[in-house]
C-alpha positions as CSV (number, residue, x, y, z in Angstrom):
1,M,-3.6,125.4,-32.2
2,S,-5.1,126.3,-28.9
3,A,-6.1,123.9,-26.1
4,P,-9.6,122.5,-26.2
5,G,-12.1,124.9,-24.6
6,A,-9.7,127.9,-24.8
7,D,-10.9,129.2,-28.2
8,E,-13.3,132.0,-28.9
9,V,-16.3,129.7,-29.8
10,S,-15.9,127.7,-26.6
11,A,-15.8,130.9,-24.6
12,A,-18.9,132.2,-26.4
13,V,-20.8,128.9,-25.8
14,A,-19.8,128.8,-22.2
15,S,-20.9,132.4,-21.7
16,L,-24.2,131.6,-23.4
17,F,-24.8,128.6,-21.1
18,A,-23.7,130.6,-18.0
19,G,-26.3,133.2,-19.0
20,H,-29.0,130.6,-19.3
21,G,-28.0,129.0,-16.0
22,Q,-28.2,132.4,-14.2
23,A,-31.6,133.1,-15.8
24,Y,-32.8,129.6,-14.7
25,Q,-31.6,130.3,-11.2
26,R,-33.5,133.7,-11.1
27,L,-36.7,132.1,-12.5
28,S,-36.4,129.2,-10.0
29,A,-36.1,131.7,-7.1
30,H,-39.2,133.6,-8.3
31,L,-41.2,130.4,-8.7
32,T,-40.1,129.2,-5.3
33,A,-41.3,132.5,-3.8
34,Y,-44.6,132.2,-5.7
35,H,-45.1,128.6,-4.6
36,D,-44.4,129.6,-0.9
37,Q,-46.9,132.4,-1.1
38,F,-49.5,130.1,-2.8
39,V,-49.1,127.5,0.0
40,R,-49.5,130.2,2.7
41,T,-52.6,131.5,1.0
42,L,-54.0,128.0,0.6
43,Q,-53.3,127.2,4.3
44,S,-54.9,130.5,5.4
45,S,-58.0,129.7,3.3
46,A,-58.2,126.2,4.8
47,D,-57.9,127.5,8.3
48,A,-60.7,130.0,7.6
49,Y,-62.9,127.3,6.1
50,A,-62.3,125.0,9.0
51,G,-63.2,127.8,11.4
52,A,-66.4,128.6,9.6
53,E,-67.4,125.0,9.5
54,A,-66.8,124.6,13.2
55,A,-68.7,127.8,14.0
56,N,-71.7,126.7,11.8
57,A,-71.7,123.0,13.0
58,A,-72.5,123.7,16.6
59,P,-75.9,125.3,16.2
60,L,-76.9,122.8,13.5
61,Q,-75.9,119.9,15.7
62,S,-78.0,121.2,18.7
63,A,-80.9,121.9,16.3
64,G,-80.6,118.4,14.9
65,Q,-80.5,116.9,18.4
66,G,-83.6,118.9,19.3
67,L,-85.4,117.5,16.2
68,L,-84.3,114.0,17.0
69,N,-85.6,114.3,20.6
70,L,-88.9,115.5,19.2
71,I,-89.2,112.5,16.8
72,N,-88.1,110.0,19.5
73,A,-90.3,111.3,22.4
74,P,-93.6,109.5,21.4
75,T,-91.8,106.2,20.7
76,E,-89.8,106.4,24.0
77,A,-93.1,107.1,25.8
78,L,-94.8,104.0,24.2
79,L,-91.9,101.5,23.9
80,G,-89.3,102.8,26.3
81,R,-86.7,103.2,23.6
82,P,-86.0,105.8,20.9
83,L,-87.3,105.3,17.3
84,V,-84.1,106.6,15.9
85,G,-81.0,105.5,17.8
86,N,-77.2,105.9,17.4
87,G,-76.8,102.8,15.3
88,A,-74.8,100.9,18.0
89,D,-77.8,98.7,18.9
90,G,-77.7,97.2,15.3
91,A,-74.1,96.0,15.5
92,S,-73.8,92.2,15.4
93,G,-72.0,90.1,17.9
94,P,-69.1,87.8,17.3
95,V,-69.4,85.4,14.3
96,G,-72.1,82.8,15.0
97,Q,-73.6,84.7,17.9
98,P,-77.1,86.4,17.7
99,A,-77.1,90.1,17.0
100,S,-78.5,92.5,19.6
101,R,-81.9,94.1,19.1
102,A,-82.0,96.7,16.4
103,G,-84.1,99.9,16.7
104,S,-87.7,99.0,17.7
105,C,-87.4,95.5,16.1
106,T,-87.7,92.5,18.5
107,A,-86.4,90.0,16.0
108,M,-82.9,88.5,16.5
109,A,-80.5,87.9,13.6
110,E,-77.9,85.3,13.6
111,T,-74.7,85.6,11.6
112,V,-73.5,82.6,9.6
């Protein structure tokens, strides 16, 4: 009787598992390379998208500011303040304190 693991069947099973292990290692290396390429492509696309957004945002922002100035001009001439503000004037003060004036409204709000 031969020692455990030294017979022909054990050698064949070990060879089979070794082949599967090597195939797994090759597949894993291919998938790692594919994943790395996919991440590089995705990052490149994200960079291109961010660049396009930045390039397109500047003209739109200045056009939006021009439109806002056009809307606010009559109100500023009549009331001395813009019709559409930045939203900071509507922020409330500390708890229990009156809020500041909001927009063109002269009413004061009190937080409870």
